[in-house]
N, C-alpha and C positions, 0 to 999 in steps of 0.2 A: 236243501236243509235247513231248518227254520232256525230263526235266533236261540228257542229255548233249546234246541237240541246242540247247538253250538255251545252255549252256556254250559249245558249240562255236561257236555265232553270236556271242556276247559274244568269243571268242578272236577269230575273225575280225575281227569289227569294229576289235577293239585291234592286230591285224596291219595292217590297211590305213592306222588311223591313223599308226602307228609308221613304218611304211613310207614313207609320204609324208615325215615328219618326217626320217627315215632319208636319203633321197635328198637331201632339200634339203641336208642336212650333207655328205653325199657330193659333192654338184655343189661346193658351195662350199670343198669340202678341195681337190677338183681344180683349182679355178680358183686356189686359194691357190697350188698346186704349179705352176700353169702360169707365175704370177709369180715363184714362188721354188722352182725345180726341186730344191734342198736341203732342203726344209721338213720333216725327219723326225716332227714331229706333225702335220703335214698328211698325210702318206704313212699314218703311222698310223691317225689318224683314219679314212681314206677304207677302208682294210683291214679295220677292225674293223666300220663299217657295212655294208661289203658281205660280211663273215662273219656278221654276223648276220641281214642280209637274207635270203640264201642257206640257212641253217640255217632260219628260220623259215618261209620258202615252203616246203621241203621238209616240214617237219612237218606243213603244213597240207594238203600236197597240191598244190601251185602248182608242179608241174614245170618247165614251161616257163620260169617266173621264176625259179626255183632254178639252173636250167641255165645261163641267161644270166648271172647274177649269180657262179655258179661261174665262169665265164669271166673274168669282170672281176675276180675275187679272184685269179684266177691271175695275171694280168697284174700287177696289184697286189703280189703276193706276190714276181715277177721285179723288179719296181723296188725291192722293200724288200731284197731280195738281192745288188742290184746286177747281177744277169744284164742286165738292161735298163735304159737309162737315161731319164731322165726329160726330153722335149722336146715340143715342140708337137704333133708328129705323134701322139703317144702319149695326151696330154692331151686332144687333139680327139679321138681314138677312144673314150677314157674317157669322155667329156661325151656323145659320140653313144649309148654304151652308156647312158648315165644317161636320156637322152631315151626309148631303147626300153624300159628298164626300167618307166619312167612309162605308158607305154602297156601294156605287159604287165600293170601293176596295176590300170591302169583295164579292160581286159578281164576281168580276173580277178573285178573287182568286179561288173561287170555292167551 
């Protein structure tokens, strides 16, 4: 095993750990938004987590995970810009997407 393979393995392990933590943070932010639709900090946190997960997944070659996260990020961006209103239907959809992301993460982990 080369140093590059060891470094990639370490990066991937770190990615999985951070992604699990990020998804928990994303889920909590969405629950907060569900309870307080105008919570700008919760929306900012949700967007930041999705953006980070998308970039990290893409950089490590987890294309499907990156693509789904990109869709989540797009919805969150529309919420941030006011093009879409926070409501129960939107937060339910986003929470469902978190479940999908967890499944994709588990599949990627193998």
